[in-house]
C-alpha positions in Angstrom: 0.0 0.0 0.0 2.8 2.4 0.8 4.5 1.8 -2.6 1.2 2.5 -4.3 0.9 5.7 -2.4 4.3 6.9 -3.4 4.1 5.9 -7.1 0.5 7.2 -7.6 0.7 10.4 -5.3 3.9 11.4 -3.5 6.3 11.0 -6.5 3.9 12.6 -9.0 3.6 15.5 -6.7 7.3 15.7 -6.3 7.7 15.8 -10.1 5.0 18.4 -10.5 6.7 20.7 -8.0 9.9 20.4 -10.0 7.9 21.3 -13.1 8.6 17.9 -14.7 6.1 16.1 -16.9 7.3 12.7 -15.9 3.9 11.0 -15.2 2.2 11.9 -18.5 5.4 10.8 -20.4 5.7 7.5 -18.6 2.0 6.7 -19.3 2.5 7.6 -23.0 5.6 5.4 -23.1 3.8 2.4 -21.5 1.3 2.7 -24.3 3.8 3.1 -27.1 5.9 0.0 -26.2 3.1 -2.2 -27.5 2.5 -0.3 -30.7 3.2 -2.0 -34.0 6.8 -1.3 -35.2 5.6 0.8 -38.2 3.4 3.0 -36.0 6.4 3.5 -33.5 8.7 4.4 -36.4 6.2 6.9 -37.9 5.8 8.6 -34.6 9.5 9.0 -34.3 9.8 10.5 -37.7 7.1 13.1 -36.8 8.9 14.0 -33.5 12.2 14.2 -35.4 10.8 16.6 -37.9 9.3 18.8 -35.1 12.6 18.8 -33.2 14.7 19.7 -36.3 12.3 22.5 -37.2 12.6 23.9 -33.7 16.3 23.8 -33.3 16.8 25.0 -36.9 15.1 28.3 -35.8 16.1 28.6 -32.2 19.5 26.9 -31.6 22.3 29.0 -33.2 24.6 26.0 -33.9 21.9 24.2 -36.0 20.5 27.4 -37.5 23.9 28.1 -39.0 24.6 24.5 -39.9 21.2 24.0 -41.6 21.6 27.2 -43.6 25.1 26.1 -44.7 23.9 22.8 -45.9 20.6 24.1 -47.3 18.9 21.5 -45.1 15.1 21.8 -44.7 13.6 20.0 -41.7 10.3 19.8 -43.5 11.8 17.5 -46.1 12.5 14.8 -43.5 10.4 11.8 -44.2 12.3 8.9 -42.7 15.0 8.3 -40.0 17.5 7.7 -42.9 17.2 11.5 -43.6 19.4 12.0 -40.5 22.4 10.8 -42.6 22.3 14.3 -44.3 23.5 15.8 -41.1 27.0 15.7 -39.6 27.8 13.8 -36.4 27.8 15.6 -33.0 31.0 14.9 -31.0 32.3 15.8 -27.6 34.8 18.2 -29.2 32.1 19.9 -31.1 30.1 20.3 -27.9 33.0 21.7 -26.1 33.6 24.2 -28.9 30.0 25.3 -29.3 28.5 24.9 -25.8 26.8 28.3 -25.8 25.7 28.0 -29.4 23.9 24.7 -28.7 21.6 26.3 -26.1 18.0 27.0 -27.3 17.2 30.7 -27.4 14.1 30.2 -25.2 15.6 27.7 -22.8 15.7 28.5 -19.1 16.4 26.6 -15.9 19.0 24.4 -17.6 21.0 22.0 -15.4 24.7 21.7 -15.9 26.2 18.2 -16.2 29.5 16.7 -17.0 30.8 13.3 -17.9 34.3 11.8 -18.4 33.0 9.5 -21.2 34.6 6.3 -22.2 37.3 8.1 -24.1 38.4 10.2 -21.1 37.3 13.4 -22.7 35.7 15.7 -20.1 32.4 17.0 -21.5 30.2 19.8 -20.0 26.6 20.0 -21.3 23.2 21.1 -20.2 19.8 19.4 -19.7 16.3 21.0 -19.7 13.3 19.9 -17.9 11.8 18.1 -20.9 14.8 16.0 -21.2 14.8 15.2 -17.5 11.1 14.2 -17.6 11.6 11.8 -20.5 14.7 10.2 -19.0 13.1 9.7 -15.6 10.0 8.4 -17.3 12.1 5.8 -19.4 13.8 4.6 -16.3 10.5 4.4 -14.5 8.8 2.4 -17.2 11.8 -0.1 -17.3 11.6 -0.4 -13.5 8.0 -1.4 -13.6 8.8 -4.1 -16.2 10.3 -6.1 -13.3 7.3 -5.9 -10.9 8.8 -3.2 -8.7 8.0 0.5 -8.5 9.0 3.8 -7.1 8.4 3.6 -3.4 9.6 0.0 -2.9 12.7 -0.1 -0.6 15.8 0.4 -2.7 19.6 0.5 -2.2 21.6 2.6 -4.6 25.3 2.0 -4.8 26.7 5.0 -6.7 29.8 7.1 -7.0 28.8 10.3 -8.9 29.3 13.5 -7.0 26.1 14.8 -8.6 24.2 12.4 -6.3 26.5 12.2 -3.4 27.0 15.9 -3.2 23.2 16.5 -3.0 22.6 14.9 0.3 21.2 18.0 2.0 18.3 17.8 4.4 15.6 18.1 1.6 17.2 15.4 -0.4 17.4 13.1 2.7 13.7 13.7 3.4 12.8 12.8 -0.1 14.9 9.6 -0.1 13.3 8.7 3.2 9.8 9.1 1.8 10.7 7.2 -1.4 12.4 4.5 0.7 15.8 5.0 -1.1 19.1 4.7 0.5 22.2 6.0 -1.3 25.6 4.4 -0.4 28.9 5.7 -1.8 30.5 3.1 -4.1 34.0 4.5 -4.3 35.9 2.8 -1.5 35.8 -0.9 -1.3 37.8 -1.5 2.0 37.0 -4.5 4.2 35.2 -2.3 6.7 33.2 -0.4 4.0 32.2 -3.7 2.4 31.0 -5.0 5.7 29.0 -1.8 6.1 27.4 -2.2 2.7 26.3 -5.7 3.6 24.9 -4.6 7.0 23.0 -1.7 5.3 21.5 -4.1 2.7 20.5 -6.6 5.3 19.0 -3.8 7.4 17.1 -2.2 4.6 15.9 -5.5 3.1 15.4 -3.7 -0.3 13.2 -5.0 -3.1 15.6 -3.7 -5.6 19.3 -2.8 -5.8 20.8 -0.3 -8.2 24.5 0.4 -9.0 27.6 -0.4 -11.0 27.9 -4.2 -11.8 31.5 -4.1 -10.6 30.5 -2.6 -7.2 27.5 -5.1 -6.7 29.5 -8.1 -7.7 32.4 -7.1 -5.5 30.0 -6.8 -2.6 28.5 -10.1 -3.4 31.8 -11.9 -3.5 32.7 -10.3 -0.1 29.5 -11.6 1.4 30.3 -15.0 0.2 33.8 -14.8 1.7 32.1 -13.8 5.0 29.6 -16.7 4.7 26.8 -14.0 5.1 23.6 -15.0 3.4 22.1 -12.3 1.2 19.5 -14.3 -0.7 17.0 -14.3 2.1 16.1 -10.6 2.0 13.4 -10.6 -0.6 15.5 -8.7 -3.3 13.6 -8.9 -6.5 16.0 -7.4 -9.0 19.3 -5.7 -9.3 19.5 -2.9 -11.9 23.0 -2.4 -13.1 24.3 0.3 -15.4 27.2 2.7 -16.3 29.6 -0.2 -17.1 29.7 -3.2 -19.3 28.0 -6.2 -17.5 30.1 -9.3 -17.8 28.6 -12.8 -17.5 30.5 -13.7 -14.3 29.2 -10.5 -12.6 25.5 -11.3 -13.6 25.9 -14.8 -12.3 27.6 -13.7 -9.0 25.0 -10.9 -8.3 22.1 -13.2 -9.2 23.4 -16.1 -7.1 24.5 -14.2 -4.0 21.4 -11.8 -3.8 19.0 -14.4 -5.0 17.5 -12.0 -7.5 17.2 -11.3 -11.2 19.7 -8.9 -12.9 18.5 -6.1 -15.2 21.1 -4.6 -17.4 20.7 -0.9 -18.5 22.7 1.0 -21.0 23.0 4.8 -21.4 24.7 7.8 -19.9 24.1 11.3 -18.7 25.0 12.7 -22.1 23.3 10.2 -24.5 20.3 9.4 -22.3 18.6 6.2 -21.2 19.3 4.3 -24.4 18.3 0.7 -23.6 17.1 -1.6 -20.8 16.7 -5.3 -20.4 13.3 -6.8 -19.9 12.5 -10.0 -17.9 12.4 -11.9 -21.2 16.1 -11.0 -21.8 15.6 -8.4 -24.5 17.7 -5.2 -24.4 15.1 -2.8 -25.6 16.0 0.5 -27.1 14.1 3.4 -25.8 12.9 4.0 -29.4 10.0 6.2 -28.5 12.5 8.8 -27.3 15.8 7.9 -28.9 16.9 7.2 -32.5 19.8 4.8 -32.6 22.1 4.4 -35.6 25.1 2.1 -35.9 28.0 3.1 -38.1 31.2 1.5 -39.3 34.8 2.9 -39.2 34.0 4.7 -42.4 31.0 6.5 -40.8 28.6 4.5 -43.0 25.5 2.8 -41.5 25.7 -0.9 -40.8 22.7 -3.3 -41.1 21.2 -5.2 -38.2 23.3 -8.1 -37.1 26.6 -6.3 -37.6 28.7 -4.4 -35.1 28.9 -0.6 -35.3 29.4 2.5 -33.2 26.3 3.7 -31.5 25.1 7.1 -32.6 22.1 8.6 -30.8 19.5 11.3 -31.5 17.5 12.2 -28.4 14.1 13.5 -29.4 13.5 15.3 -26.1 16.5 17.6 -26.2 15.4 20.8 -27.9 17.0 22.8 -25.0 20.4 21.5 -25.7 20.1 19.1 -28.7 21.8 15.7 -29.0 21.4 15.0 -32.6 23.6 12.2 -34.2 25.7 12.1 -31.1 28.6 9.7 -31.2 28.9 7.6 -28.0 32.2 5.7 -28.9 30.5 2.5 -27.8 30.1 -0.5 -30.0 26.9 -2.8 -30.3 24.9 -4.8 -32.6 21.2 -4.3 -33.5 19.3 -7.6 -32.9 17.3 -9.0 -35.8 14.9 -10.9 -33.5 11.7 -9.8 -31.9 11.6 -10.2 -28.1 9.4 -12.8 -26.5 7.8 -10.2 -24.2 5.9 -8.8 -27.1 7.2 -5.2 -26.9 7.9 -3.7 -30.3 10.8 -1.6 -29.1 13.8 -2.8 -31.1 16.7 -4.7 -29.5 20.4 -4.2 -29.0 22.8 -7.0 -28.3 26.5 -7.3 -27.6 26.9 -3.9 -26.1 30.5 -3.0 -25.6 30.0 0.0 -23.3 32.1 1.7 -20.6 34.5 -0.4 -18.6 35.7 1.5 -15.6 38.3 -0.3 -13.6 38.9 -0.4 -9.9 42.2 0.8 -8.4 44.0 -0.4 -5.4 45.4 2.0 -2.7 48.9 1.5 -1.2 47.3 -0.1 1.9 45.4 -2.6 -0.3 42.0 -0.8 -0.2 40.1 -1.5 -3.4 38.1 1.5 -4.7 36.3 2.5 -7.9 38.4 4.0 -10.6 35.9 6.9 -10.8 37.5 8.1 -7.4 40.4 9.3 -9.5 38.4 10.3 -12.6 36.6 12.9 -10.5 39.8 14.6 -9.5 40.7 15.6 -13.0 37.8 15.3 -15.5 36.1 18.7 -14.9 39.2 20.9 -14.7 39.2 23.9 -17.2 41.4 23.2 -20.1 41.6 19.4 -19.8 40.8 18.0 -23.3 41.4 14.3 -22.5 43.1 12.1 -20.0 44.1 8.6 -19.1 45.0 7.2 -15.7 47.4 4.2 -15.6 48.0 2.6 -12.2 51.3 0.8 -12.8 51.5 -0.5 -9.3 50.3 0.3 -5.8 53.3 2.6 -5.4 53.1 4.4 -8.8 50.3 5.9 -10.9 50.7 7.9 -14.1 48.3 10.5 -15.5 48.4 11.3 -19.2 46.9 14.8 -19.9 45.9 16.5 -23.1 45.4 20.2 -22.3 44.8 23.5 -24.1 45.7 27.1 -23.3 43.0 27.2 -20.7 44.7 24.8 -18.4 46.7 26.1 -15.5 49.7 23.9 -15.1 50.0 25.1 -11.5 47.1 22.7 -10.9 49.3 19.7 -11.4 50.3 19.6 -7.7 46.7 19.7 -6.6 45.9 16.8 -9.0 48.7 14.8 -7.6 47.7 15.6 -4.1 44.1 14.5 -4.8 45.4 11.2 -6.2 47.6 10.6 -3.1 44.7 11.5 -0.9 42.8 8.4 -2.3 45.8 6.1 -3.1 48.2 6.9 -0.2 50.5 9.7 0.7 53.5 7.6 -0.3 52.3 6.9 -3.9 54.4 8.4 -6.7 52.1 10.3 -9.1 53.6 11.2 -12.5 51.8 13.6 -14.7 52.7 13.6 -18.4 51.4 16.2 -20.8 50.9 14.6 -24.1 49.6 15.7 -27.5 47.0 12.9 -27.8 46.0 9.7 -26.1 46.2 6.5 -28.2 43.4 4.0 -28.1 43.7 0.4 -26.9 44.6 -2.3 -29.5 40.8 -2.9 -29.8 40.3 0.7 -30.9 38.4 1.5 -27.8 39.6 4.0 -25.1 39.9 3.2 -21.4 40.3 6.2 -19.1 41.4 4.0 -16.0 43.8 1.1 -16.4 45.0 -0.6 -13.2 47.7 -3.1 -13.3 47.6 -3.2 -9.5 44.2 -4.7 -9.5 45.3 -7.4 -12.0 48.0 -8.4 -9.5 45.7 -7.9 -6.4 
């Protein structure tokens, strides 16, 4: 009864007070997921045409670009017409941040992300985008028989969340029965605390990084602490690639199903797994293209880079945004009956753990957040060669104050240990891995741990 009260009254009131249209959007999405594929595609084309017409008039970057290319939004008749427009990249966003803002936008929220390439990105999100992203996550949550208001443990590491723990946020989380735990440090004592918190809360759902949840699960096994008697229904994992051994460990130890999610703060809530196993694209909000190394479209069944167009981003448009992640479009329909198309073989972000000098294991994002949002930083890569030595490769422009180097090193040592040697190299570019992908944290100390 309490969950019903929260999902039907308290949370909708919360969203209205924030001037979000989340409830209406979620209801529309829950209807659209069952539409025939051709109706879903037709609706996407119409929304795309409206979006392009709007930004072509009101967003300076697109107004200039459309004029330069003689592009007419009214001529768009299919998703394939997007191929007439250039890709949007992190470097283009950094160079045109103000020009990407809608002339009538107000109340934009500033966000940043390190991205899988290690390129810091600052961007903005309007209330329409927030409403749609929250609604998409809410819909996917309900696929698993749980809802907002059910007891939840969130293991997270972003300062956006962890820095917002003021009294109002704490009251909101208490009403929604959500408990937020910091997922950075994975010391023995902290792991014991996580296990105790989960047992005390007895949540119906877990949410967090697959690496963090599987690490906690393995620790519980080592402690011979049962975690499968708490009534946990599902563990939602996101923000990293989910490996088969992580899925098996989380499911076995917590006695629950595991639901994989794929997306990001920049690209949006791209896809989520349903109980039948299908990784459904949020196709009623996001257009997904896959391209090859020559920037040409690839057919379903072949691997390509994911390019997204978010249809609810008129305030700060993401149109043909390159994610840098590789996936394959599935050619099969899902047994659940939803018409939302499917992704498979997602090769998304893979953030490593790092090991402090005293043996404490912590999430690699603990180091990423020290450097990723500094002015003038174009790209970075952190390589932990051993517990005693960590190297940071930095690509910077004229806006970077090299006097900050000492503060960066101090920030790393604060997390890794005061005796750790931190070497900072300024480089012209950062080479990708042999696979062609970028990793912004590589820890050889974890491999030896």
